[in-house]
Residue, then its C-alpha position, 0 to 999 in steps of 0.5 A: m246694472k241700470p238698463e241702457i234702453s228706455e221702455f219706449s224704445y224696447g216696446f217700439a222695436l218689439t212692436n215693429e217685429l210683431v207687426g211683421w209676424v202677424a196680420l193686424s186689422a189696425a195700426p198699433v195703438f200707443p196710448s199716452l200716459i194719461e190714456e194708459g192711466k184711465a179705466g180700460g188702460g194699463y198697457d203700452v201698446k195694443l195690437d188688434r189682430p182679428g180675433v185675438p187682441l194683444f195688450l202688452q205692458f213693458k217694464r225696464s228691468h235692472c240686472m241683478v248680479r250680486r247675491t247681496a241684492k234684497e230679493h236673493q237674500a229673501v229667497v235664501a232666508l226662506g230656504g230657496t235658491l235664486n241664481v244670479p243674474y236675475y232681473r227686477f223692475p219696480i212697480t209704482e203703486a196706483k195711489t202714487s202713480 
């Protein structure tokens, strides 16, 4: 099943929750796509908590509900078990991102 929420919407909602739980030394930082791709980037939000910086990366996952999905078949072929539903998300290689 395709997710019905964007990565940004989920990230914003989670960040809003986290801000209410912890004391931060600065406002959350949401880097642009260009900033995220630069050296030192690779995160969707940075929360600067005194002594404990927290970097989060959000991925929009797809709910896999059938045993015909390739991950399920691969695990079973190796003698393992994978219960459905489970979630997967694509990762874009750095050379094509």
